[in-house]
N, C-alpha and C positions, 0 to 999 in steps of 0.2 A: 504492499501501500504504500500511496506517496503520502506525504503530509496534509495535503488537499485534500484527501480521501478519509483521513481517517477522522473518529468523534474525539471531539476534545472538550463537549461541554459548551459551547459555543452554536452560536446559528446558521455556523458555515454547512452543517451535517445535522441532518434530523435524527434522533435518538430514535424515532420507533425503527424508521428506514436501516439504518445501521443496524440495528439489533434484529431484524428479519432477515439481513442480507448476512449476517455473520454465523445466526442459527441456521441459513442454511448451507451454508457451506460447513458448517461442524457437527451436526447433529448426523452422524456417520455409527453406525452398530460398529460398538467395542470400542468406540473411540476412546483412551487414555485420558481423564480428567487432566491430567495435569499436562496434555500437550494440546488439549481444547484452550485451556490457561492462558499457556504460552504462547497460544497463536492470536489469544483475544489481546494481548500485549500488544502483537503488532498492529491491531486495528485501533489505537487509541492513543491518544495523548494527552499531555496539560493534566489536570485534577483527575479524569477518569484514569490516566494511565499510572500514576503513582498509585492508587486504588489496587489497581491489579499487580504493579509489580509488590504490594505489602502484603500480595496471598501467594505471591508465585512457590515461595519456600515451605509454607504448609505442610505441616506430615499428612493432613486430611485434603486432596485434593479437591472430591469431590464435593464436598462441603465447602469449600473453598471458593468453590466455581458459581453455587449455590449464593453462597455470601458477597459474593459481587454484584451478580444481578440483583438481587436483591436493593442493595445500596444506591445501584447505578438506576433501576426503576424506580427506587424512592425519589430520588432526587430528583432525577433528568425527566422522568415520565410524565412526570407533572405540569412542566415547563415547556410541551409540545404544545404548539399551538394549532388550532385546525387551520385549516386555508379559509374559512370565512371569518375566525379569528385577526389571521394575517391582514387581509383584506379591509377590515374593520377600523383594524390598530392604522395601516397609510391614509385610510380615509380623514381620521381624525386627525392625524400630522398635516395632512394636506389643507386641511381647512381652519390649522390653528398658522400655517406660514402664507 
């Protein structure tokens, strides 16, 4: 992944789209949770990268992977705007300017 495609918690990459793309390529029968966790580290940057890196050395990678997704979902899934919310936000800015 190049830096522009990585999820970094900003508006450049939509969290839900990132998660769906990652799960589509990582949900392989028999995939080692540690390998999935390491691969996830290649798909993120900034604060999400620090979160993943903090769990990479876990003795229980399956549990660590679940915890990473739980924390990412808790913080970033609530910040995702729908298309109509983005349009309304832009219209409000246009009226002010």
